[in-house]
The first five atom37 places (N, CA, C, CB, O) and aatype in JSON, in Angstrom:
{
  "aatype": [12, 16, 0, 1, 18, 19, 14, 1, 7, 0, 9, 10, 10, 16, 0, 0, 10, 16, 0, 16, 10, 7, 0, 7, 15, 14, 0, 19, 0, 0, 6, 8, 14, 1, 0, 0, 3, 1, 7, 19, 17, 3, 1, 10, 0, 6, 4, 6, 15, 7, 7, 2, 17, 8, 9, 3, 16, 7, 2, 7, 18, 18, 7, 7, 10, 5, 13, 10, 1, 15, 16, 17, 0, 15, 18, 7, 7, 6, 1, 18, 0, 1, 18, 14, 8, 8, 0, 0, 14, 0, 6, 5, 19, 6, 19, 0, 3, 1, 10, 1, 3, 0, 1, 7, 7, 18, 7, 0, 17, 14, 7, 4, 0, 1, 1, 10, 1, 10, 14, 10],
  "atom_mask": [
    [1, 1, 1, 1, 1],
    [1, 1, 1, 1, 1],
    [1, 1, 1, 1, 1],
    [1, 1, 1, 1, 1],
    [1, 1, 1, 1, 1],
    [1, 1, 1, 1, 1],
    [1, 1, 1, 1, 1],
    [1, 1, 1, 1, 1],
    [1, 1, 1, 0, 1],
    [1, 1, 1, 1, 1],
    [1, 1, 1, 1, 1],
    [1, 1, 1, 1, 1],
    [1, 1, 1, 1, 1],
    [1, 1, 1, 1, 1],
    [1, 1, 1, 1, 1],
    [1, 1, 1, 1, 1],
    [1, 1, 1, 1, 1],
    [1, 1, 1, 1, 1],
    [1, 1, 1, 1, 1],
    [1, 1, 1, 1, 1],
    [1, 1, 1, 1, 1],
    [1, 1, 1, 0, 1],
    [1, 1, 1, 1, 1],
    [1, 1, 1, 0, 1],
    [1, 1, 1, 1, 1],
    [1, 1, 1, 1, 1],
    [1, 1, 1, 1, 1],
    [1, 1, 1, 1, 1],
    [1, 1, 1, 1, 1],
    [1, 1, 1, 1, 1],
    [1, 1, 1, 1, 1],
    [1, 1, 1, 1, 1],
    [1, 1, 1, 1, 1],
    [1, 1, 1, 1, 1],
    [1, 1, 1, 1, 1],
    [1, 1, 1, 1, 1],
    [1, 1, 1, 1, 1],
    [1, 1, 1, 1, 1],
    [1, 1, 1, 0, 1],
    [1, 1, 1, 1, 1],
    [1, 1, 1, 1, 1],
    [1, 1, 1, 1, 1],
    [1, 1, 1, 1, 1],
    [1, 1, 1, 1, 1],
    [1, 1, 1, 1, 1],
    [1, 1, 1, 1, 1],
    [1, 1, 1, 1, 1],
    [1, 1, 1, 1, 1],
    [1, 1, 1, 1, 1],
    [1, 1, 1, 0, 1],
    [1, 1, 1, 0, 1],
    [1, 1, 1, 1, 1],
    [1, 1, 1, 1, 1],
    [1, 1, 1, 1, 1],
    [1, 1, 1, 1, 1],
    [1, 1, 1, 1, 1],
    [1, 1, 1, 1, 1],
    [1, 1, 1, 0, 1],
    [1, 1, 1, 1, 1],
    [1, 1, 1, 0, 1],
    [1, 1, 1, 1, 1],
    [1, 1, 1, 1, 1],
    [1, 1, 1, 0, 1],
    [1, 1, 1, 0, 1],
    [1, 1, 1, 1, 1],
    [1, 1, 1, 1, 1],
    [1, 1, 1, 1, 1],
    [1, 1, 1, 1, 1],
    [1, 1, 1, 1, 1],
    [1, 1, 1, 1, 1],
    [1, 1, 1, 1, 1],
    [1, 1, 1, 1, 1],
    [1, 1, 1, 1, 1],
    [1, 1, 1, 1, 1],
    [1, 1, 1, 1, 1],
    [1, 1, 1, 0, 1],
    [1, 1, 1, 0, 1],
    [1, 1, 1, 1, 1],
    [1, 1, 1, 1, 1],
    [1, 1, 1, 1, 1],
    [1, 1, 1, 1, 1],
    [1, 1, 1, 1, 1],
    [1, 1, 1, 1, 1],
    [1, 1, 1, 1, 1],
    [1, 1, 1, 1, 1],
    [1, 1, 1, 1, 1],
    [1, 1, 1, 1, 1],
    [1, 1, 1, 1, 1],
    [1, 1, 1, 1, 1],
    [1, 1, 1, 1, 1],
    [1, 1, 1, 1, 1],
    [1, 1, 1, 1, 1],
    [1, 1, 1, 1, 1],
    [1, 1, 1, 1, 1],
    [1, 1, 1, 1, 1],
    [1, 1, 1, 1, 1],
    [1, 1, 1, 1, 1],
    [1, 1, 1, 1, 1],
    [1, 1, 1, 1, 1],
    [1, 1, 1, 1, 1],
    [1, 1, 1, 1, 1],
    [1, 1, 1, 1, 1],
    [1, 1, 1, 1, 1],
    [1, 1, 1, 0, 1],
    [1, 1, 1, 0, 1],
    [1, 1, 1, 1, 1],
    [1, 1, 1, 0, 1],
    [1, 1, 1, 1, 1],
    [1, 1, 1, 1, 1],
    [1, 1, 1, 1, 1],
    [1, 1, 1, 0, 1],
    [1, 1, 1, 1, 1],
    [1, 1, 1, 1, 1],
    [1, 1, 1, 1, 1],
    [1, 1, 1, 1, 1],
    [1, 1, 1, 1, 1],
    [1, 1, 1, 1, 1],
    [1, 1, 1, 1, 1],
    [1, 1, 1, 1, 1],
    [1, 1, 1, 1, 1]
  ],
  "atom_positions": [
    [[-8.34, 12.7, 29.16], [-8.2, 12.42, 27.74], [-8.36, 10.93, 27.5], [-6.84, 12.92, 27.2], [-7.77, 10.12, 28.22]],
    [[-9.13, 10.54, 26.52], [-9.39, 9.15, 26.21], [-8.36, 8.65, 25.21], [-10.82, 8.96, 25.66], [-8.09, 9.29, 24.2]],
    [[-7.78, 7.47, 25.51], [-6.82, 6.87, 24.6], [-7.57, 6.35, 23.38], [-6.03, 5.73, 25.29], [-8.71, 5.9, 23.47]],
    [[-6.92, 6.43, 22.25], [-7.52, 6.01, 20.99], [-6.59, 5.04, 20.3], [-7.82, 7.23, 20.08], [-5.38, 5.27, 20.25]],
    [[-7.12, 3.94, 19.77], [-6.31, 2.97, 19.05], [-5.9, 3.53, 17.7], [-7.08, 1.66, 18.88], [-6.74, 4.03, 16.94]],
    [[-4.62, 3.45, 17.4], [-4.11, 3.86, 16.1], [-3.41, 2.65, 15.49], [-3.12, 5.09, 16.23], [-2.46, 2.13, 16.08]],
    [[-3.86, 2.19, 14.32], [-3.23, 1.02, 13.69], [-1.75, 1.27, 13.43], [-3.93, 0.67, 12.39], [-1.34, 2.38, 13.1]],
    [[-0.95, 0.22, 13.57], [0.5, 0.32, 13.37], [0.82, 0.9, 11.99], [1.16, -1.05, 13.54], [1.76, 1.68, 11.85]],
    [[0.06, 0.51, 10.98], [0.3, 1.02, 9.63], [0.15, 2.52, 9.55], [0.0, 0.0, 0.0], [0.87, 3.18, 8.8]],
    [[-0.79, 3.07, 10.31], [-0.99, 4.52, 10.31], [0.21, 5.22, 10.93], [-2.28, 4.89, 11.08], [0.62, 6.29, 10.48]],
    [[0.79, 4.6, 11.98], [1.98, 5.18, 12.61], [3.15, 5.14, 11.64], [2.33, 4.42, 13.91], [3.87, 6.13, 11.5]],
    [[3.34, 3.99, 10.97], [4.42, 3.89, 9.99], [4.24, 4.88, 8.85], [4.51, 2.47, 9.44], [5.2, 5.51, 8.41]],
    [[3.0, 5.01, 8.39], [2.71, 5.93, 7.29], [3.01, 7.36, 7.71], [1.25, 5.81, 6.85], [3.62, 8.12, 6.95]],
    [[2.59, 7.73, 8.91], [2.84, 9.09, 9.4], [4.34, 9.35, 9.47], [2.2, 9.31, 10.77], [4.8, 10.42, 9.08]],
    [[5.1, 8.38, 9.96], [6.55, 8.54, 10.03], [7.14, 8.69, 8.63], [7.19, 7.35, 10.75], [8.01, 9.53, 8.41]],
    [[6.67, 7.88, 7.68], [7.18, 7.96, 6.31], [6.84, 9.29, 5.67], [6.62, 6.81, 5.46], [7.68, 9.9, 5.02]],
    [[5.61, 9.74, 5.85], [5.2, 11.01, 5.26], [5.93, 12.18, 5.9], [3.68, 11.19, 5.4], [6.29, 13.14, 5.22]],
    [[6.14, 12.11, 7.21], [6.86, 13.18, 7.9], [8.27, 13.27, 7.36], [6.87, 12.96, 9.43], [8.78, 14.36, 7.1]],
    [[8.92, 12.11, 7.2], [10.28, 12.09, 6.68], [10.34, 12.59, 5.24], [10.86, 10.69, 6.76], [11.28, 13.29, 4.86]],
    [[9.33, 12.25, 4.45], [9.32, 12.6, 3.03], [8.84, 14.03, 2.78], [8.44, 11.63, 2.26], [9.43, 14.75, 1.99]],
    [[7.77, 14.43, 3.47], [7.12, 15.7, 3.17], [7.4, 16.8, 4.19], [5.66, 15.5, 3.09], [7.24, 17.98, 3.88]],
    [[7.82, 16.42, 5.39], [8.03, 17.41, 6.44], [6.84, 17.48, 7.36], [0.0, 0.0, 0.0], [5.71, 17.26, 6.94]],
    [[7.09, 17.79, 8.62], [6.05, 17.74, 9.65], [4.92, 18.73, 9.4], [6.65, 18.01, 10.99], [3.8, 18.48, 9.85]],
    [[5.16, 19.84, 8.71], [4.13, 20.84, 8.5], [3.23, 20.57, 7.3], [0.0, 0.0, 0.0], [2.33, 21.35, 7.01]],
    [[3.47, 19.47, 6.6], [2.71, 19.18, 5.39], [1.26, 18.85, 5.7], [3.35, 18.03, 4.65], [0.98, 18.15, 6.67]],
    [[0.31, 19.34, 4.88], [-1.09, 19.0, 5.08], [-1.35, 17.51, 5.01], [-1.94, 19.7, 4.05], [-2.25, 17.01, 5.69]],
    [[-0.57, 16.76, 4.21], [-0.79, 15.32, 4.1], [-0.51, 14.64, 5.44], [0.1, 14.72, 3.0], [-1.19, 13.67, 5.79]],
    [[0.49, 15.12, 6.18], [0.81, 14.54, 7.47], [-0.28, 14.86, 8.48], [2.15, 15.04, 7.97], [-0.57, 14.04, 9.36]],
    [[-0.88, 16.01, 8.37], [-1.9, 16.43, 9.31], [-3.29, 15.92, 8.96], [-1.92, 17.93, 9.39], [-4.25, 16.27, 9.64]],
    [[-3.41, 15.12, 7.92], [-4.71, 14.63, 7.49], [-5.42, 13.91, 8.64], [-4.57, 13.69, 6.28], [-4.8, 13.15, 9.38]],
    [[-6.71, 14.15, 8.78], [-7.48, 13.53, 9.84], [-7.66, 12.04, 9.61], [-8.82, 14.18, 9.96], [-7.7, 11.27, 10.57]],
    [[-7.76, 11.62, 8.37], [-8.01, 10.22, 8.06], [-6.77, 9.63, 7.42], [-9.23, 10.07, 7.14], [-6.51, 9.88, 6.24]],
    [[-5.98, 8.83, 8.19], [-4.74, 8.28, 7.64], [-4.98, 7.42, 6.41], [-4.03, 7.46, 8.68], [-4.09, 7.35, 5.55]],
    [[-6.13, 6.76, 6.28], [-6.35, 5.92, 5.11], [-6.45, 6.74, 3.82], [-7.62, 5.09, 5.3], [-6.1, 6.25, 2.75]],
    [[-6.92, 7.98, 3.91], [-6.96, 8.84, 2.72], [-5.54, 9.16, 2.28], [-7.75, 10.16, 3.01], [-5.23, 9.11, 1.08]],
    [[-4.67, 9.49, 3.22], [-3.27, 9.75, 2.89], [-2.62, 8.46, 2.41], [-2.51, 10.32, 4.11], [-1.77, 8.48, 1.51]],
    [[-3.01, 7.33, 3.01], [-2.52, 6.03, 2.64], [-2.73, 5.77, 1.15], [-3.21, 4.96, 3.46], [-1.84, 5.25, 0.49]],
    [[-3.9, 6.13, 0.63], [-4.2, 5.88, -0.77], [-3.19, 6.6, -1.66], [-5.62, 6.33, -1.11], [-2.79, 6.07, -2.7]],
    [[-2.77, 7.79, -1.27], [-1.76, 8.5, -2.03], [-0.45, 7.73, -2.09], [0.0, 0.0, 0.0], [0.22, 7.7, -3.12]],
    [[-0.08, 7.13, -0.97], [1.14, 6.32, -0.93], [0.99, 5.12, -1.85], [1.45, 5.86, 0.53], [1.9, 4.8, -2.61]],
    [[-0.17, 4.45, -1.78], [-0.39, 3.28, -2.65], [-0.41, 3.69, -4.12], [-1.71, 2.59, -2.28], [0.09, 2.94, -4.96]],
    [[-0.96, 4.83, -4.44], [-0.95, 5.3, -5.83], [0.48, 5.54, -6.3], [-1.78, 6.6, -5.98], [0.82, 5.19, -7.43]],
    [[1.31, 6.12, -5.46], [2.72, 6.35, -5.82], [3.45, 5.02, -5.97], [3.43, 7.22, -4.75], [4.26, 4.85, -6.89]],
    [[3.15, 4.07, -5.08], [3.79, 2.76, -5.17], [3.34, 2.04, -6.44], [3.45, 1.92, -3.92], [4.16, 1.4, -7.11]],
    [[2.06, 2.13, -6.78], [1.56, 1.51, -8.02], [2.19, 2.16, -9.25], [0.03, 1.62, -8.09], [2.49, 1.47, -10.22]],
    [[2.37, 3.45, -9.2], [3.02, 4.14, -10.32], [4.43, 3.58, -10.54], [3.09, 5.67, -10.07], [4.86, 3.37, -11.67]],
    [[5.13, 3.34, -9.45], [6.48, 2.77, -9.53], [6.45, 1.31, -9.96], [7.19, 2.89, -8.17], [7.25, 0.89, -10.8]],
    [[5.55, 0.53, -9.4], [5.5, -0.92, -9.65], [4.96, -1.27, -11.05], [4.65, -1.59, -8.6], [5.48, -2.17, -11.71]],
    [[3.92, -0.56, -11.47], [3.21, -0.99, -12.69], [2.89, 0.16, -13.64], [1.93, -1.68, -12.3], [2.07, 0.0, -14.55]],
    [[3.52, 1.3, -13.44], [3.18, 2.47, -14.25], [1.79, 3.0, -13.92], [0.0, 0.0, 0.0], [1.2, 3.75, -14.7]],
    [[1.27, 2.6, -12.74], [-0.05, 3.05, -12.31], [-1.21, 2.3, -12.94], [0.0, 0.0, 0.0], [-2.36, 2.71, -12.81]],
    [[-0.91, 1.2, -13.62], [-1.96, 0.4, -14.27], [-2.45, -0.66, -13.28], [-1.42, -0.27, -15.59], [-1.79, -1.69, -13.08]],
    [[-3.6, -0.41, -12.67], [-4.15, -1.3, -11.65], [-4.65, -2.63, -12.23], [-5.29, -0.61, -10.93], [-4.91, -3.56, -11.47]],
    [[-4.77, -2.74, -13.53], [-5.32, -3.95, -14.15], [-4.3, -4.65, -15.04], [-6.57, -3.59, -14.96], [-4.66, -5.36, -15.98]],
    [[-3.03, -4.44, -14.76], [-1.97, -4.98, -15.59], [-1.72, -6.48, -15.33], [-0.68, -4.2, -15.37], [-1.74, -6.94, -14.18]],
    [[-1.48, -7.19, -16.4], [-1.04, -8.59, -16.38], [-0.06, -8.74, -17.54], [-2.26, -9.61, -16.49], [-0.47, -8.9, -18.69]],
    [[1.22, -8.67, -17.23], [2.23, -8.74, -18.3], [2.72, -10.16, -18.54], [3.41, -7.86, -17.94], [3.53, -10.4, -19.44]],
    [[2.22, -11.12, -17.74], [2.66, -12.49, -17.91], [3.91, -12.83, -17.12], [0.0, 0.0, 0.0], [4.48, -13.91, -17.29]],
    [[4.34, -11.92, -16.24], [5.56, -12.17, -15.45], [5.27, -12.83, -14.1], [6.3, -10.86, -15.23], [6.19, -13.04, -13.31]],
    [[3.99, -13.16, -13.82], [3.64, -13.79, -12.55], [3.21, -12.82, -11.47], [0.0, 0.0, 0.0], [2.84, -13.23, -10.37]],
    [[3.27, -11.52, -11.77], [2.84, -10.49, -10.85], [1.66, -9.76, -11.49], [4.0, -9.49, -10.5], [1.61, -9.57, -12.7]],
    [[0.69, -9.37, -10.64], [-0.57, -8.86, -11.18], [-1.01, -7.59, -10.48], [-1.65, -9.91, -11.05], [-0.75, -7.38, -9.29]],
    [[-1.69, -6.74, -11.22], [-2.32, -5.56, -10.67], [-1.36, -4.41, -10.45], [0.0, 0.0, 0.0], [-0.17, -4.49, -10.73]],
    [[-1.92, -3.33, -9.93], [-1.15, -2.12, -9.73], [0.01, -2.27, -8.77], [0.0, 0.0, 0.0], [1.03, -1.59, -8.91]],
    [[-0.14, -3.17, -7.8], [0.9, -3.35, -6.79], [1.7, -4.62, -7.0], [0.29, -3.35, -5.42], [2.49, -5.03, -6.15]],
    [[1.48, -5.26, -8.15], [2.26, -6.41, -8.6], [2.32, -7.54, -7.56], [3.65, -5.97, -8.94], [3.4, -7.95, -7.12]],
    [[1.15, -8.02, -7.19], [1.03, -9.14, -6.27], [1.34, -10.45, -6.96], [-0.35, -9.19, -5.65], [0.98, -10.64, -8.12]],
    [[2.01, -11.36, -6.26], [2.0, -12.77, -6.66], [0.61, -13.28, -6.34], [3.13, -13.61, -5.91], [0.0, -12.82, -5.37]],
    [[0.1, -14.2, -7.12], [-1.23, -14.71, -6.85], [-1.3, -15.37, -5.47], [-1.64, -15.7, -7.92], [-2.31, -15.23, -4.78]],
    [[-0.25, -16.08, -5.07], [-0.24, -16.75, -3.77], [-0.29, -15.73, -2.62], [1.01, -17.65, -3.63], [-0.94, -15.98, -1.61]],
    [[0.38, -14.61, -2.77], [0.35, -13.57, -1.74], [-1.05, -12.95, -1.7], [1.43, -12.48, -2.0], [-1.6, -12.73, -0.63]],
    [[-1.6, -12.69, -2.85], [-2.95, -12.15, -2.96], [-3.94, -13.06, -2.21], [-3.37, -12.01, -4.46], [-4.77, -12.57, -1.44]],
    [[-3.85, -14.35, -2.44], [-4.75, -15.3, -1.78], [-4.49, -15.35, -0.28], [-4.58, -16.7, -2.39], [-5.43, -15.39, 0.51]],
    [[-3.23, -15.34, 0.12], [-2.87, -15.43, 1.54], [-3.39, -14.26, 2.36], [-1.37, -15.51, 1.68], [-3.65, -14.41, 3.55]],
    [[-3.54, -13.11, 1.75], [-3.97, -11.91, 2.48], [-5.43, -11.54, 2.17], [-3.05, -10.74, 2.14], [-5.84, -10.4, 2.36]],
    [[-6.2, -12.51, 1.7], [-7.64, -12.34, 1.56], [-8.13, -11.76, 0.25], [0.0, 0.0, 0.0], [-9.3, -11.39, 0.15]],
    [[-7.28, -11.65, -0.74], [-7.67, -11.04, -2.0], [-8.73, -11.81, -2.77], [0.0, 0.0, 0.0], [-9.49, -11.22, -3.53]],
    [[-8.78, -13.12, -2.58], [-9.72, -13.92, -3.36], [-11.18, -13.63, -2.99], [-9.43, -15.39, -3.17], [-12.09, -14.07, -3.69]],
    [[-11.41, -12.91, -1.91], [-12.8, -12.53, -1.62], [-13.28, -11.51, -2.65], [-12.93, -11.94, -0.18], [-14.49, -11.3, -2.79]],
    [[-12.35, -10.88, -3.37], [-12.7, -9.89, -4.41], [-12.6, -10.48, -5.8], [-11.79, -8.67, -4.3], [-13.5, -10.31, -6.63]],
    [[-11.5, -11.16, -6.07], [-11.26, -11.72, -7.39], [-10.17, -12.78, -7.28], [-10.87, -10.6, -8.42], [-9.34, -12.72, -6.37]],
    [[-10.16, -13.73, -8.19], [-9.13, -14.77, -8.16], [-7.74, -14.18, -8.4], [-9.43, -15.85, -9.22], [-6.76, -14.62, -7.8]],
    [[-7.65, -13.19, -9.27], [-6.37, -12.54, -9.59], [-6.46, -11.06, -9.23], [-6.01, -12.72, -11.1], [-7.51, -10.44, -9.4]],
    [[-5.37, -10.49, -8.75], [-5.39, -9.08, -8.33], [-5.79, -8.1, -9.42], [-4.05, -8.7, -7.81], [-6.49, -7.13, -9.15]],
    [[-5.37, -8.33, -10.64], [-5.65, -7.36, -11.7], [-7.13, -7.34, -12.09], [-4.81, -7.68, -12.92], [-7.56, -6.45, -12.82]],
    [[-7.91, -8.3, -11.6], [-9.35, -8.29, -11.83], [-10.1, -7.56, -10.72], [-9.87, -9.7, -11.96], [-11.31, -7.34, -10.84]],
    [[-9.41, -7.19, -9.65], [-10.02, -6.49, -8.53], [-9.92, -4.98, -8.74], [-9.35, -6.89, -7.2], [-9.05, -4.49, -9.46]],
    [[-10.81, -4.27, -8.1], [-10.79, -2.79, -8.15], [-9.55, -2.28, -7.42], [-12.09, -2.19, -7.51], [-9.04, -2.95, -6.53]],
    [[-9.07, -1.11, -7.8], [-7.91, -0.53, -7.1], [-8.11, -0.47, -5.58], [-7.63, 0.86, -7.63], [-7.18, -0.78, -4.83]],
    [[-9.28, -0.07, -5.12], [-9.52, 0.02, -3.67], [-9.41, -1.35, -3.0], [-10.92, 0.62, -3.39], [-8.96, -1.44, -1.86]],
    [[-9.81, -2.4, -3.7], [-9.69, -3.76, -3.16], [-8.22, -4.19, -3.11], [-10.51, -4.76, -4.01], [-7.8, -4.84, -2.16]],
    [[-7.46, -3.82, -4.13], [-6.03, -4.12, -4.12], [-5.35, -3.4, -2.96], [-5.38, -3.72, -5.47], [-4.47, -3.95, -2.31]],
    [[-5.75, -2.17, -2.72], [-5.19, -1.39, -1.61], [-5.55, -2.03, -0.28], [-5.69, 0.08, -1.66], [-4.71, -2.08, 0.63]],
    [[-6.76, -2.51, -0.14], [-7.17, -3.14, 1.11], [-6.3, -4.36, 1.42], [-8.65, -3.55, 1.05], [-5.87, -4.55, 2.56]],
    [[-6.04, -5.18, 0.4], [-5.19, -6.35, 0.59], [-3.75, -5.91, 0.87], [-5.23, -7.27, -0.67], [-3.07, -6.5, 1.72]],
    [[-3.29, -4.88, 0.19], [-1.95, -4.36, 0.41], [-1.8, -3.82, 1.83], [-1.62, -3.26, -0.61], [-0.76, -3.99, 2.46]],
    [[-2.84, -3.17, 2.35], [-2.83, -2.69, 3.74], [-2.6, -3.86, 4.7], [-4.16, -1.97, 4.08], [-1.79, -3.76, 5.62]],
    [[-3.3, -4.97, 4.47], [-3.14, -6.15, 5.34], [-1.72, -6.69, 5.26], [-4.15, -7.24, 4.95], [-1.12, -7.02, 6.28]],
    [[-1.2, -6.78, 4.05], [0.16, -7.28, 3.85], [1.18, -6.37, 4.54], [0.48, -7.39, 2.36], [2.05, -6.84, 5.26]],
    [[1.06, -5.06, 4.3], [1.97, -4.1, 4.93], [1.88, -4.16, 6.45], [1.65, -2.67, 4.45], [2.91, -4.18, 7.13]],
    [[0.67, -4.21, 6.99], [0.51, -4.25, 8.44], [1.08, -5.53, 9.03], [-0.97, -4.12, 8.81], [1.7, -5.5, 10.09]],
    [[0.89, -6.65, 8.35], [1.4, -7.94, 8.84], [2.92, -7.96, 8.83], [0.85, -9.09, 8.0], [3.54, -8.57, 9.7]],
    [[3.52, -7.32, 7.86], [4.98, -7.34, 7.73], [5.66, -6.14, 8.38], [5.36, -7.39, 6.29], [6.89, -6.08, 8.46]],
    [[4.86, -5.2, 8.84], [5.43, -4.05, 9.54], [6.09, -3.03, 8.64], [0.0, 0.0, 0.0], [6.96, -2.28, 9.1]],
    [[5.72, -2.97, 7.39], [6.3, -1.99, 6.47], [6.04, -2.38, 5.03], [0.0, 0.0, 0.0], [5.24, -3.27, 4.74]],
    [[6.72, -1.72, 4.14], [6.52, -1.88, 2.7], [7.56, -2.83, 2.08], [6.57, -0.51, 2.01], [7.86, -2.73, 0.89]],
    [[8.11, -3.73, 2.87], [9.15, -4.65, 2.41], [8.72, -5.58, 1.29], [0.0, 0.0, 0.0], [9.58, -6.14, 0.61]],
    [[7.42, -5.76, 1.09], [6.96, -6.6, -0.02], [7.21, -5.93, -1.37], [5.46, -6.9, 0.14], [7.14, -6.57, -2.42]],
    [[7.51, -4.64, -1.34], [7.8, -3.85, -2.54], [9.16, -3.16, -2.34], [6.66, -2.79, -2.83], [9.22, -1.93, -2.33]],
    [[10.23, -3.92, -2.17], [11.5, -3.35, -1.7], [12.11, -2.28, -2.6], [12.48, -4.43, -1.54], [12.55, -1.24, -2.11]],
    [[12.16, -2.52, -3.89], [12.79, -1.53, -4.78], [12.05, -0.21, -4.79], [0.0, 0.0, 0.0], [12.65, 0.85, -4.62]],
    [[10.76, -0.28, -4.98], [9.97, 0.96, -5.02], [9.85, 1.59, -3.64], [8.57, 0.67, -5.59], [9.85, 2.82, -3.53]],
    [[9.76, 0.78, -2.6], [9.71, 1.35, -1.24], [10.98, 2.14, -0.95], [9.52, 0.23, -0.18], [10.91, 3.23, -0.37]],
    [[12.11, 1.62, -1.33], [13.37, 2.36, -1.14], [13.36, 3.65, -1.96], [14.6, 1.48, -1.53], [13.71, 4.72, -1.46]],
    [[12.96, 3.53, -3.21], [12.93, 4.7, -4.09], [12.0, 5.78, -3.54], [12.47, 4.3, -5.51], [12.29, 6.97, -3.65]],
    [[10.89, 5.37, -2.94], [9.92, 6.32, -2.39], [10.19, 6.64, -0.91], [8.51, 5.76, -2.54], [9.46, 7.41, -0.28]],
    [[11.24, 6.04, -0.38], [11.65, 6.27, 1.02], [10.55, 5.89, 2.01], [12.04, 7.73, 1.22], [10.24, 6.63, 2.94]],
    [[9.96, 4.73, 1.77], [8.95, 4.18, 2.67], [9.62, 3.19, 3.61], [7.79, 3.51, 1.88], [10.6, 2.56, 3.23]],
    [[9.11, 3.03, 4.82], [9.72, 2.08, 5.76], [9.56, 0.65, 5.27], [9.1, 2.22, 7.14], [8.47, 0.22, 4.86]],
    [[10.65, -0.08, 5.32], [10.63, -1.49, 4.91], [10.2, -2.33, 6.07], [12.0, -1.95, 4.38], [10.11, -3.55, 5.95]]
  ]
}
């Protein structure tokens, strides 16, 4: 059997989904963890911004996942747009994946991560 690299984020996501949905859930058995990942990000965006990926309320946080501009820039978001709310949802998710993987969980979104029972 050949060993296969599995990104740490995929392992954390699988653990979170198993805890939330149960081991027999089709979402846990998904072949492509990034597809299941998008569902988690959509739920997180719903909690953070009401699901509005292009929101700018003037509070210093932007986009569906409510990035600080400095965090957005630090994790490569400026390759898409200067501000997160100007980027496509998939681009915001890509930057969020990097942030989550670097921090080892969803701790950048503590309130909603707790509410959704995601690993911090």
